[in-house]
Structure formats: C-alpha cells, structure tokens
Backbone of each chain as nested JSON, in Angstrom:
{
  "chains": [
    {"id": "A", "residues": [
      {"number": 1, "name": "MET", "atoms": {"N": [-135.7, -49.895, -83.365], "CA": [-136.54, -51.053, -82.611], "C": [-136.005, -51.074, -81.211]}},
      {"number": 2, "name": "SER", "atoms": {"N": [-137.134, -51.447, -80.532], "CA": [-136.799, -51.592, -78.97], "C": [-136.339, -52.753, -78.711]}},
      {"number": 3, "name": "SER", "atoms": {"N": [-135.118, -53.102, -78.06], "CA": [-134.936, -54.688, -77.843], "C": [-133.896, -54.839, -76.747]}},
      {"number": 4, "name": "ASP", "atoms": {"N": [-134.174, -55.915, -76.152], "CA": [-133.385, -56.143, -74.726], "C": [-131.93, -56.241, -75.142]}},
      {"number": 5, "name": "SER", "atoms": {"N": [-130.909, -55.821, -74.469], "CA": [-129.617, -56.115, -74.392], "C": [-129.546, -57.676, -74.021]}},
      {"number": 6, "name": "GLY", "atoms": {"N": [-128.545, -58.052, -74.767], "CA": [-127.977, -59.35, -74.769], "C": [-127.935, -59.841, -73.321]}},
      {"number": 7, "name": "SER", "atoms": {"N": [-127.087, -59.09, -72.004], "CA": [-127.039, -59.51, -70.825], "C": [-128.434, -59.371, -70.021]}},
      {"number": 8, "name": "ALA", "atoms": {"N": [-129.424, -58.387, -70.457], "CA": [-130.726, -58.45, -69.859], "C": [-131.396, -59.848, -70.189]}},
      {"number": 9, "name": "ILE", "atoms": {"N": [-131.209, -60.253, -71.497], "CA": [-131.815, -61.506, -72.068], "C": [-131.35, -62.743, -71.088]}},
      {"number": 10, "name": "GLN", "atoms": {"N": [-129.98, -62.937, -71.046], "CA": [-129.281, -64.039, -70.397], "C": [-129.91, -63.858, -68.795]}},
      {"number": 11, "name": "LYS", "atoms": {"N": [-129.856, -62.673, -68.33], "CA": [-130.228, -62.566, -66.898], "C": [-131.577, -63.011, -66.585]}},
      {"number": 12, "name": "ARG", "atoms": {"N": [-132.462, -62.532, -67.393], "CA": [-133.966, -62.749, -67.138], "C": [-133.762, -64.514, -67.528]}},
      {"number": 13, "name": "PHE", "atoms": {"N": [-133.381, -65.18, -68.535], "CA": [-133.339, -66.453, -68.744], "C": [-132.823, -67.417, -67.284]}},
      {"number": 14, "name": "GLY", "atoms": {"N": [-131.716, -66.828, -66.756], "CA": [-131.033, -67.312, -65.889], "C": [-131.896, -67.397, -64.637]}},
      {"number": 15, "name": "GLU", "atoms": {"N": [-132.727, -66.426, -64.421], "CA": [-133.503, -66.279, -63.219], "C": [-134.571, -67.23, -63.283]}},
      {"number": 16, "name": "ASN", "atoms": {"N": [-135.146, -67.488, -64.802], "CA": [-136.236, -68.294, -64.682], "C": [-135.808, -69.837, -64.598]}},
      {"number": 17, "name": "LEU", "atoms": {"N": [-134.599, -70.18, -65.067], "CA": [-134.178, -71.365, -65.117], "C": [-133.936, -71.647, -63.625]}},
      {"number": 18, "name": "ARG", "atoms": {"N": [-133.294, -70.75, -62.835], "CA": [-133.069, -71.052, -61.382], "C": [-134.235, -71.3, -60.382]}},
      {"number": 19, "name": "SER", "atoms": {"N": [-135.362, -70.54, -60.897], "CA": [-136.784, -70.585, -60.24], "C": [-137.241, -71.976, -60.544]}},
      {"number": 20, "name": "ILE", "atoms": {"N": [-137.233, -72.321, -61.837], "CA": [-137.654, -73.665, -62.15], "C": [-137.209, -74.861, -61.589]}},
      {"number": 21, "name": "ARG", "atoms": {"N": [-135.766, -74.679, -61.49], "CA": [-134.948, -75.808, -60.819], "C": [-135.106, -75.95, -59.474]}},
      {"number": 22, "name": "LYS", "atoms": {"N": [-135.254, -75.084, -58.712], "CA": [-135.337, -74.994, -57.384], "C": [-136.992, -75.529, -57.139]}},
      {"number": 23, "name": "SER", "atoms": {"N": [-138.002, -75.133, -57.946], "CA": [-139.349, -75.647, -57.868], "C": [-139.401, -77.134, -57.726]}},
      {"number": 24, "name": "LYS", "atoms": {"N": [-138.444, -77.633, -58.694], "CA": [-138.372, -79.13, -58.728], "C": [-137.401, -79.977, -57.62]}},
      {"number": 25, "name": "GLY", "atoms": {"N": [-136.807, -78.963, -56.774], "CA": [-136.128, -79.545, -55.669], "C": [-134.58, -79.983, -55.95]}},
      {"number": 26, "name": "LEU", "atoms": {"N": [-134.306, -79.46, -57.076], "CA": [-132.853, -80.153, -57.489], "C": [-131.706, -78.982, -57.252]}},
      {"number": 27, "name": "SER", "atoms": {"N": [-130.704, -79.418, -56.812], "CA": [-129.42, -78.821, -56.8], "C": [-128.896, -78.582, -58.326]}},
      {"number": 28, "name": "GLN", "atoms": {"N": [-127.935, -77.601, -58.47], "CA": [-127.135, -77.194, -59.719], "C": [-126.524, -78.6, -59.969]}},
      {"number": 29, "name": "GLU", "atoms": {"N": [-125.977, -79.424, -58.96], "CA": [-125.091, -80.569, -59.086], "C": [-126.047, -81.547, -59.773]}},
      {"number": 30, "name": "THR", "atoms": {"N": [-127.3, -81.944, -59.152], "CA": [-128.215, -82.781, -59.619], "C": [-128.237, -82.547, -61.065]}},
      {"number": 31, "name": "LEU", "atoms": {"N": [-128.677, -81.247, -61.282], "CA": [-129.303, -81.068, -62.665], "C": [-128.098, -81.268, -63.434]}},
      {"number": 32, "name": "ALA", "atoms": {"N": [-126.933, -80.723, -63.179], "CA": [-125.781, -80.947, -64.271], "C": [-125.539, -82.526, -64.398]}},
      {"number": 33, "name": "LEU", "atoms": {"N": [-125.758, -83.305, -63.471], "CA": [-125.687, -84.905, -63.649], "C": [-126.735, -85.186, -64.767]}},
      {"number": 34, "name": "ILE", "atoms": {"N": [-127.88, -85.045, -64.406], "CA": [-129.142, -85.437, -65.408], "C": [-128.528, -85.098, -66.775]}},
      {"number": 35, "name": "CYS", "atoms": {"N": [-128.426, -83.604, -66.848], "CA": [-128.092, -83.051, -68.305], "C": [-126.695, -83.536, -69.08]}},
      {"number": 36, "name": "GLY", "atoms": {"N": [-125.96, -83.973, -68.184], "CA": [-124.693, -84.274, -68.804], "C": [-123.773, -82.89, -68.96]}},
      {"number": 37, "name": "LEU", "atoms": {"N": [-124.145, -81.899, -68.129], "CA": [-123.383, -80.763, -68.497], "C": [-122.587, -80.449, -66.981]}},
      {"number": 38, "name": "ASP", "atoms": {"N": [-121.805, -79.506, -67.19], "CA": [-120.95, -79.208, -65.869], "C": [-121.8, -78.088, -65.004]}},
      {"number": 39, "name": "ARG", "atoms": {"N": [-121.61, -78.472, -63.676], "CA": [-122.321, -77.496, -62.684], "C": [-121.789, -76.383, -62.698]}},
      {"number": 40, "name": "THR", "atoms": {"N": [-120.727, -75.922, -62.957], "CA": [-120.248, -74.593, -63.253], "C": [-121.062, -73.721, -64.482]}},
      {"number": 41, "name": "TYR", "atoms": {"N": [-121.133, -74.679, -65.562], "CA": [-121.909, -74.081, -66.597], "C": [-123.395, -73.835, -66.466]}},
      {"number": 42, "name": "ILE", "atoms": {"N": [-124.06, -74.61, -65.487], "CA": [-125.538, -74.518, -65.143], "C": [-125.43, -73.095, -64.162]}},
      {"number": 43, "name": "GLY", "atoms": {"N": [-124.388, -72.933, -63.419], "CA": [-124.25, -71.817, -62.504], "C": [-124.106, -70.455, -63.184]}},
      {"number": 44, "name": "GLY", "atoms": {"N": [-123.135, -70.671, -64.368], "CA": [-122.893, -69.376, -65.105], "C": [-124.41, -69.188, -65.774]}},
      {"number": 45, "name": "VAL", "atoms": {"N": [-124.864, -70.005, -66.381], "CA": [-126.391, -69.714, -67.132], "C": [-127.371, -69.183, -66.216]}},
      {"number": 46, "name": "GLU", "atoms": {"N": [-127.527, -69.625, -64.97], "CA": [-128.348, -69.104, -63.828], "C": [-127.947, -67.575, -63.649]}},
      {"number": 47, "name": "ARG", "atoms": {"N": [-126.754, -67.192, -63.592], "CA": [-126.311, -65.98, -63.019], "C": [-126.236, -65.019, -64.376]}},
      {"number": 48, "name": "GLY", "atoms": {"N": [-126.654, -65.65, -65.52], "CA": [-126.72, -64.568, -66.673], "C": [-125.412, -64.351, -67.557]}},
      {"number": 49, "name": "GLU", "atoms": {"N": [-124.459, -65.419, -67.048], "CA": [-123.204, -64.76, -67.55], "C": [-122.907, -65.601, -68.993]}},
      {"number": 50, "name": "ARG", "atoms": {"N": [-123.765, -66.392, -69.381], "CA": [-123.742, -67.153, -70.395], "C": [-124.916, -67.258, -71.471]}},
      {"number": 51, "name": "ASN", "atoms": {"N": [-124.365, -67.224, -72.854], "CA": [-125.39, -67.198, -73.787], "C": [-125.444, -68.527, -74.106]}},
      {"number": 52, "name": "ILE", "atoms": {"N": [-126.441, -69.198, -73.465], "CA": [-126.924, -70.663, -73.818], "C": [-127.23, -71.039, -75.055]}},
      {"number": 53, "name": "SER", "atoms": {"N": [-126.883, -72.18, -75.84], "CA": [-127.338, -72.404, -77.127], "C": [-128.807, -73.244, -77.016]}},
      {"number": 54, "name": "LEU", "atoms": {"N": [-129.547, -73.329, -77.96], "CA": [-130.615, -73.837, -78.362], "C": [-130.481, -75.447, -77.895]}},
      {"number": 55, "name": "VAL", "atoms": {"N": [-129.836, -76.035, -78.244], "CA": [-129.836, -77.436, -77.47], "C": [-129.461, -77.614, -76.171]}},
      {"number": 56, "name": "ASN", "atoms": {"N": [-128.617, -76.935, -75.623], "CA": [-128.696, -77.027, -74.148], "C": [-129.921, -76.379, -73.669]}},
      {"number": 57, "name": "ILE", "atoms": {"N": [-130.577, -75.555, -73.982], "CA": [-131.66, -74.924, -73.43], "C": [-132.82, -76.325, -73.344]}},
      {"number": 58, "name": "VAL", "atoms": {"N": [-132.937, -76.825, -74.542], "CA": [-133.891, -77.835, -74.704], "C": [-133.367, -79.256, -73.829]}},
      {"number": 59, "name": "LYS", "atoms": {"N": [-132.306, -79.498, -73.706], "CA": [-131.601, -80.715, -72.79], "C": [-132.299, -80.053, -71.342]}},
      {"number": 60, "name": "ILE", "atoms": {"N": [-131.73, -79.033, -71.032], "CA": [-132.033, -78.718, -69.404], "C": [-133.555, -79.113, -69.526]}},
      {"number": 61, "name": "ALA", "atoms": {"N": [-134.364, -78.366, -70.089], "CA": [-135.789, -78.637, -69.715], "C": [-136.503, -80.005, -69.869]}},
      {"number": 62, "name": "GLN", "atoms": {"N": [-135.707, -80.683, -70.681], "CA": [-136.018, -82.225, -70.737], "C": [-135.633, -82.691, -69.439]}},
      {"number": 63, "name": "SER", "atoms": {"N": [-134.414, -82.455, -68.907], "CA": [-133.997, -82.991, -67.636], "C": [-134.767, -82.354, -66.425]}},
      {"number": 64, "name": "LEU", "atoms": {"N": [-135.43, -81.341, -66.418], "CA": [-136.141, -80.887, -65.276], "C": [-137.758, -81.192, -65.609]}},
      {"number": 65, "name": "GLY", "atoms": {"N": [-137.926, -81.869, -66.888], "CA": [-139.36, -82.085, -66.899], "C": [-140.379, -81.215, -67.286]}},
      {"number": 66, "name": "VAL", "atoms": {"N": [-139.715, -80.251, -68.069], "CA": [-140.63, -78.758, -68.216], "C": [-140.298, -78.755, -69.906]}},
      {"number": 67, "name": "GLU", "atoms": {"N": [-141.33, -77.839, -70.479], "CA": [-140.947, -77.338, -71.901], "C": [-140.117, -76.139, -72.055]}},
      {"number": 68, "name": "ALA", "atoms": {"N": [-139.192, -76.212, -73.074], "CA": [-137.911, -75.185, -73.279], "C": [-139.095, -73.854, -73.068]}},
      {"number": 69, "name": "LYS", "atoms": {"N": [-140.242, -73.652, -73.469], "CA": [-140.972, -72.35, -73.458], "C": [-141.138, -71.65, -72.065]}},
      {"number": 70, "name": "ASP", "atoms": {"N": [-140.978, -72.787, -71.181], "CA": [-141.383, -72.465, -69.755], "C": [-140.269, -71.574, -69.528]}},
      {"number": 71, "name": "PHE", "atoms": {"N": [-138.891, -71.36, -70.149], "CA": [-137.972, -70.683, -69.442], "C": [-138.372, -69.236, -69.923]}},
      {"number": 72, "name": "PHE", "atoms": {"N": [-138.947, -69.138, -70.828], "CA": [-139.071, -67.531, -71.592], "C": [-140.314, -66.794, -70.908]}}
    ]},
    {"id": "B", "residues": [
      {"number": 1, "name": "MET", "atoms": {"N": [-132.519, -91.507, -69.638], "CA": [-133.698, -90.435, -70.066], "C": [-133.852, -90.346, -71.424]}},
      {"number": 2, "name": "SER", "atoms": {"N": [-135.085, -90.196, -72.048], "CA": [-135.282, -89.945, -73.228], "C": [-135.127, -88.351, -73.539]}},
      {"number": 3, "name": "SER", "atoms": {"N": [-134.233, -88.189, -74.579], "CA": [-134.245, -87.032, -75.1], "C": [-134.032, -86.516, -76.687]}},
      {"number": 4, "name": "ASP", "atoms": {"N": [-134.285, -85.762, -77.255], "CA": [-134.11, -85.455, -78.474], "C": [-132.754, -85.064, -78.762]}},
      {"number": 5, "name": "SER", "atoms": {"N": [-132.207, -85.59, -79.917], "CA": [-131.041, -85.452, -80.649], "C": [-130.916, -83.751, -80.823]}},
      {"number": 6, "name": "GLY", "atoms": {"N": [-129.406, -83.264, -80.925], "CA": [-129.356, -81.921, -80.949], "C": [-129.968, -81.77, -82.619]}},
      {"number": 7, "name": "SER", "atoms": {"N": [-129.876, -82.336, -83.338], "CA": [-130.261, -82.1, -84.696], "C": [-131.612, -82.424, -84.889]}},
      {"number": 8, "name": "ALA", "atoms": {"N": [-132.307, -82.961, -84.174], "CA": [-133.655, -82.938, -84.119], "C": [-134.213, -81.612, -83.553]}},
      {"number": 9, "name": "ILE", "atoms": {"N": [-133.768, -81.176, -82.691], "CA": [-133.833, -79.918, -81.9], "C": [-133.793, -78.939, -82.665]}},
      {"number": 10, "name": "GLN", "atoms": {"N": [-132.948, -78.67, -83.454], "CA": [-132.389, -77.487, -84.297], "C": [-133.434, -77.784, -85.663]}},
      {"number": 11, "name": "LYS", "atoms": {"N": [-133.474, -79.022, -86.031], "CA": [-134.692, -79.02, -87.199], "C": [-135.955, -78.19, -86.75]}},
      {"number": 12, "name": "ARG", "atoms": {"N": [-136.651, -78.838, -85.524], "CA": [-138.104, -78.399, -85.097], "C": [-137.99, -76.891, -85.096]}},
      {"number": 13, "name": "PHE", "atoms": {"N": [-137.016, -76.465, -84.176], "CA": [-136.88, -75.198, -84.103], "C": [-136.796, -74.038, -85.317]}},
      {"number": 14, "name": "GLY", "atoms": {"N": [-136.182, -74.661, -86.449], "CA": [-135.823, -74.081, -87.768], "C": [-137.301, -73.897, -88.426]}},
      {"number": 15, "name": "GLU", "atoms": {"N": [-138.132, -75.194, -88.23], "CA": [-139.092, -75.125, -88.931], "C": [-140.196, -74.232, -88.237]}},
      {"number": 16, "name": "ASN", "atoms": {"N": [-140.183, -74.088, -87.189], "CA": [-140.906, -73.179, -86.465], "C": [-140.754, -71.724, -86.796]}},
      {"number": 17, "name": "LEU", "atoms": {"N": [-139.397, -71.442, -86.808], "CA": [-139.073, -70.049, -87.258], "C": [-139.309, -69.895, -88.55]}},
      {"number": 18, "name": "ARG", "atoms": {"N": [-139.014, -70.732, -89.614], "CA": [-139.432, -70.363, -91.061], "C": [-141.245, -70.319, -90.904]}},
      {"number": 19, "name": "SER", "atoms": {"N": [-141.789, -70.768, -90.363], "CA": [-143.162, -70.743, -90.386], "C": [-144.002, -69.458, -89.727]}},
      {"number": 20, "name": "ILE", "atoms": {"N": [-143.188, -69.084, -88.941], "CA": [-143.462, -67.76, -88.393], "C": [-143.239, -66.625, -89.255]}},
      {"number": 21, "name": "ARG", "atoms": {"N": [-142.001, -66.8, -89.585], "CA": [-141.499, -65.622, -90.407], "C": [-142.254, -65.592, -91.813]}},
      {"number": 22, "name": "LYS", "atoms": {"N": [-142.706, -66.605, -92.239], "CA": [-143.826, -66.654, -93.613], "C": [-144.859, -65.942, -93.189]}},
      {"number": 23, "name": "SER", "atoms": {"N": [-145.357, -66.447, -91.862], "CA": [-146.528, -65.863, -91.738], "C": [-146.834, -64.105, -91.563]}},
      {"number": 24, "name": "LYS", "atoms": {"N": [-145.469, -63.933, -91.281], "CA": [-145.554, -62.319, -91.314], "C": [-145.08, -61.602, -92.305]}},
      {"number": 25, "name": "GLY", "atoms": {"N": [-144.943, -62.528, -93.489], "CA": [-144.907, -61.896, -94.925], "C": [-143.319, -61.461, -95.305]}},
      {"number": 26, "name": "LEU", "atoms": {"N": [-142.529, -62.069, -94.347], "CA": [-141.006, -61.45, -94.407], "C": [-140.04, -62.312, -95.021]}},
      {"number": 27, "name": "SER", "atoms": {"N": [-139.181, -62.018, -96.034], "CA": [-138.189, -62.687, -96.51], "C": [-137.004, -62.857, -95.521]}},
      {"number": 28, "name": "GLN", "atoms": {"N": [-136.333, -63.948, -95.613], "CA": [-135.175, -63.974, -94.99], "C": [-134.285, -62.692, -94.9]}},
      {"number": 29, "name": "GLU", "atoms": {"N": [-134.269, -62.098, -96.074], "CA": [-133.226, -61.005, -96.283], "C": [-133.831, -59.931, -95.363]}},
      {"number": 30, "name": "THR", "atoms": {"N": [-135.263, -59.552, -95.526], "CA": [-135.81, -58.635, -94.699], "C": [-135.638, -58.774, -93.219]}},
      {"number": 31, "name": "LEU", "atoms": {"N": [-136.012, -60.178, -92.88], "CA": [-135.672, -60.175, -91.356], "C": [-134.228, -60.231, -91.036]}},
      {"number": 32, "name": "ALA", "atoms": {"N": [-133.402, -60.698, -91.698], "CA": [-131.789, -60.317, -91.263], "C": [-131.496, -59.065, -91.125]}},
      {"number": 33, "name": "LEU", "atoms": {"N": [-132.087, -58.017, -92.144], "CA": [-131.892, -56.811, -91.9], "C": [-132.297, -55.884, -90.867]}},
      {"number": 34, "name": "ILE", "atoms": {"N": [-133.638, -56.361, -90.281], "CA": [-133.983, -56.03, -89.357], "C": [-133.152, -56.568, -87.82]}},
      {"number": 35, "name": "CYS", "atoms": {"N": [-133.147, -57.976, -87.997], "CA": [-132.185, -58.364, -86.692], "C": [-130.712, -57.821, -86.792]}},
      {"number": 36, "name": "GLY", "atoms": {"N": [-130.317, -57.433, -87.864], "CA": [-128.585, -57.101, -87.842], "C": [-127.871, -58.424, -88.094]}},
      {"number": 37, "name": "LEU", "atoms": {"N": [-128.722, -59.724, -88.636], "CA": [-127.89, -60.642, -88.486], "C": [-127.673, -61.198, -90.025]}},
      {"number": 38, "name": "ASP", "atoms": {"N": [-126.779, -62.247, -90.401], "CA": [-126.787, -62.289, -91.974], "C": [-127.873, -63.157, -92.394]}},
      {"number": 39, "name": "ARG", "atoms": {"N": [-128.042, -62.833, -93.727], "CA": [-129.293, -63.76, -94.317], "C": [-128.884, -65.288, -94.354]}},
      {"number": 40, "name": "THR", "atoms": {"N": [-127.506, -65.727, -94.548], "CA": [-127.079, -66.972, -94.709], "C": [-127.331, -67.768, -93.136]}},
      {"number": 41, "name": "TYR", "atoms": {"N": [-127.088, -66.955, -92.11], "CA": [-127.219, -67.237, -90.69], "C": [-128.759, -67.602, -90.56]}},
      {"number": 42, "name": "ILE", "atoms": {"N": [-129.636, -66.808, -90.967], "CA": [-131.02, -67.136, -90.891], "C": [-131.441, -68.483, -91.503]}},
      {"number": 43, "name": "GLY", "atoms": {"N": [-130.874, -68.52, -92.747], "CA": [-131.269, -69.738, -93.654], "C": [-130.709, -70.774, -92.899]}},
      {"number": 44, "name": "GLY", "atoms": {"N": [-129.427, -70.763, -92.47], "CA": [-128.868, -72.018, -91.775], "C": [-129.717, -72.407, -90.477]}},
      {"number": 45, "name": "VAL", "atoms": {"N": [-130.323, -71.459, -89.778], "CA": [-131.023, -71.656, -88.55], "C": [-132.289, -72.558, -89.084]}},
      {"number": 46, "name": "GLU", "atoms": {"N": [-132.981, -72.096, -90.028], "CA": [-134.227, -72.485, -90.589], "C": [-134.146, -73.823, -91.164]}},
      {"number": 47, "name": "ARG", "atoms": {"N": [-132.756, -74.171, -91.724], "CA": [-132.67, -75.563, -92.034], "C": [-132.153, -76.307, -91.077]}},
      {"number": 48, "name": "GLY", "atoms": {"N": [-131.92, -76.199, -89.733], "CA": [-132.056, -76.928, -88.915], "C": [-130.215, -77.253, -88.544]}},
      {"number": 49, "name": "GLU", "atoms": {"N": [-129.416, -76.397, -89.322], "CA": [-127.995, -76.511, -89.335], "C": [-127.074, -75.886, -88.286]}},
      {"number": 50, "name": "ARG", "atoms": {"N": [-128.117, -74.709, -87.555], "CA": [-127.34, -74.149, -86.596], "C": [-127.799, -74.478, -85.267]}},
      {"number": 51, "name": "ASN", "atoms": {"N": [-126.933, -74.135, -84.152], "CA": [-127.213, -74.249, -82.758], "C": [-127.257, -72.921, -82.473]}},
      {"number": 52, "name": "ILE", "atoms": {"N": [-128.471, -72.123, -82.566], "CA": [-128.66, -70.665, -82.27], "C": [-128.449, -70.633, -80.851]}},
      {"number": 53, "name": "SER", "atoms": {"N": [-128.026, -69.139, -80.436], "CA": [-127.724, -69.155, -79.122], "C": [-129.34, -68.215, -78.57]}},
      {"number": 54, "name": "LEU", "atoms": {"N": [-129.369, -68.286, -77.271], "CA": [-130.38, -67.383, -76.467], "C": [-130.55, -65.989, -77.053]}},
      {"number": 55, "name": "VAL", "atoms": {"N": [-129.666, -65.321, -77.077], "CA": [-129.613, -63.974, -77.393], "C": [-130.333, -63.629, -78.876]}},
      {"number": 56, "name": "ASN", "atoms": {"N": [-129.489, -64.605, -79.811], "CA": [-130.355, -64.5, -81.117], "C": [-131.687, -65.042, -81.136]}},
      {"number": 57, "name": "ILE", "atoms": {"N": [-132.177, -66.046, -80.445], "CA": [-133.434, -66.353, -80.457], "C": [-134.301, -65.261, -80.061]}},
      {"number": 58, "name": "VAL", "atoms": {"N": [-133.987, -64.576, -79.165], "CA": [-134.747, -63.41, -78.487], "C": [-134.728, -62.111, -79.509]}},
      {"number": 59, "name": "LYS", "atoms": {"N": [-133.509, -62.067, -80.151], "CA": [-133.438, -60.848, -80.811], "C": [-134.337, -61.259, -82.065]}},
      {"number": 60, "name": "ILE", "atoms": {"N": [-134.34, -62.425, -82.666], "CA": [-135.1, -62.745, -83.86], "C": [-136.774, -62.733, -83.319]}},
      {"number": 61, "name": "ALA", "atoms": {"N": [-137.255, -63.022, -82.294], "CA": [-138.258, -63.061, -81.839], "C": [-138.744, -61.268, -81.909]}},
      {"number": 62, "name": "GLN", "atoms": {"N": [-137.977, -60.446, -81.133], "CA": [-138.357, -59.332, -81.175], "C": [-138.489, -58.776, -82.508]}},
      {"number": 63, "name": "SER", "atoms": {"N": [-137.684, -59.065, -83.492], "CA": [-137.963, -58.559, -84.955], "C": [-139.105, -58.912, -85.6]}},
      {"number": 64, "name": "LEU", "atoms": {"N": [-139.513, -60.251, -85.069], "CA": [-140.845, -60.898, -85.925], "C": [-142.039, -60.292, -84.978]}},
      {"number": 65, "name": "GLY", "atoms": {"N": [-141.61, -59.465, -83.797], "CA": [-142.859, -59.18, -83.02], "C": [-143.738, -60.177, -82.687]}},
      {"number": 66, "name": "VAL", "atoms": {"N": [-142.803, -61.384, -82.216], "CA": [-143.4, -62.455, -81.253], "C": [-142.613, -62.741, -80.108]}},
      {"number": 67, "name": "GLU", "atoms": {"N": [-143.169, -63.67, -79.119], "CA": [-142.323, -63.998, -78.206], "C": [-141.334, -65.155, -78.235]}},
      {"number": 68, "name": "ALA", "atoms": {"N": [-140.344, -65.356, -77.642], "CA": [-139.283, -66.42, -78.006], "C": [-140.258, -67.526, -77.864]}},
      {"number": 69, "name": "LYS", "atoms": {"N": [-140.911, -67.925, -76.845], "CA": [-141.436, -69.189, -76.677], "C": [-142.43, -69.823, -77.86]}},
      {"number": 70, "name": "ASP", "atoms": {"N": [-142.574, -68.594, -78.722], "CA": [-143.617, -69.109, -79.771], "C": [-142.659, -69.996, -80.714]}},
      {"number": 71, "name": "PHE", "atoms": {"N": [-141.296, -69.972, -80.355], "CA": [-140.383, -70.734, -81.541], "C": [-140.419, -72.251, -81.054]}},
      {"number": 72, "name": "PHE", "atoms": {"N": [-140.865, -72.572, -79.851], "CA": [-140.804, -73.859, -79.13], "C": [-142.062, -74.47, -79.219]}}
    ]}
  ]
}
C-alpha cells in the first residue's frame, strides 16, 4: 500500500493550518487564546512537529470559523 | 464560543468512520490488518471512545481509499 509517512502528513496539515490562520488575520497567540491551547503547541503543529488529536483539530477549526475538513 | 464537546466530536467521527468502512464492505478486522492498527483500536474509535491522532486518521483514510476530509 502506498501511504504518506507520519511526518509528511503532519507537515502538510501544519502548512494548511498556517495558511488558513493567516487568511483569517490571526496570530498564533490570538488563535491559542481563542482555542484555549498553548501558543507553542500551535507553532509545533504548524511546523509539522506534532501529531495533533481529533478533538484539537476540531477545536482549532471552530476557533477559526472553518470546517475541520478544510485542513485536509 | 460555542463548540462541541470532545466526546461529541469523537462520537461523530466514529460514526462517519463506521459508515464509510461498511460502505467499502470491510470488517474491523480487515481494516485493522490493512492499516497495521489493532482491531480493538478501530472499534474504540468507531464507538467514539478514542481521541484518534492526525496520522492515524490519514492512515485509515488511505487504507479505505478515501480522503481524510470524508470523515468530517
């Protein structure tokens, strides 16, 4: 089966998140405050360093006013 | 901010996964074998008991021949 590596998956997701966050004019700090997550956590996800969980994916999407599927 | 609870998020995701898996005619056992994950793990995700990670979401989607966004 051909499949992406975990790090490639995380990197692509992080790039999509960063792009959507910037399109909303929000800093990592502001997004982190809205989500109730740490800014360094948001930064780590955007850099593809973290394997974010389902619940945090949806919480960040709701904080940005988008659908979780928009990250994929 | 209005937002779904973690358990509601997990339950909705699990229902979508189960529906897509069944539409492909796959058992939990077969899907687990293709993904390299445990059948009890797949079952737990489908029942909304587990907060699945990004990498496993994408790996399960690839194993089912769908896009990760189809689960949302």
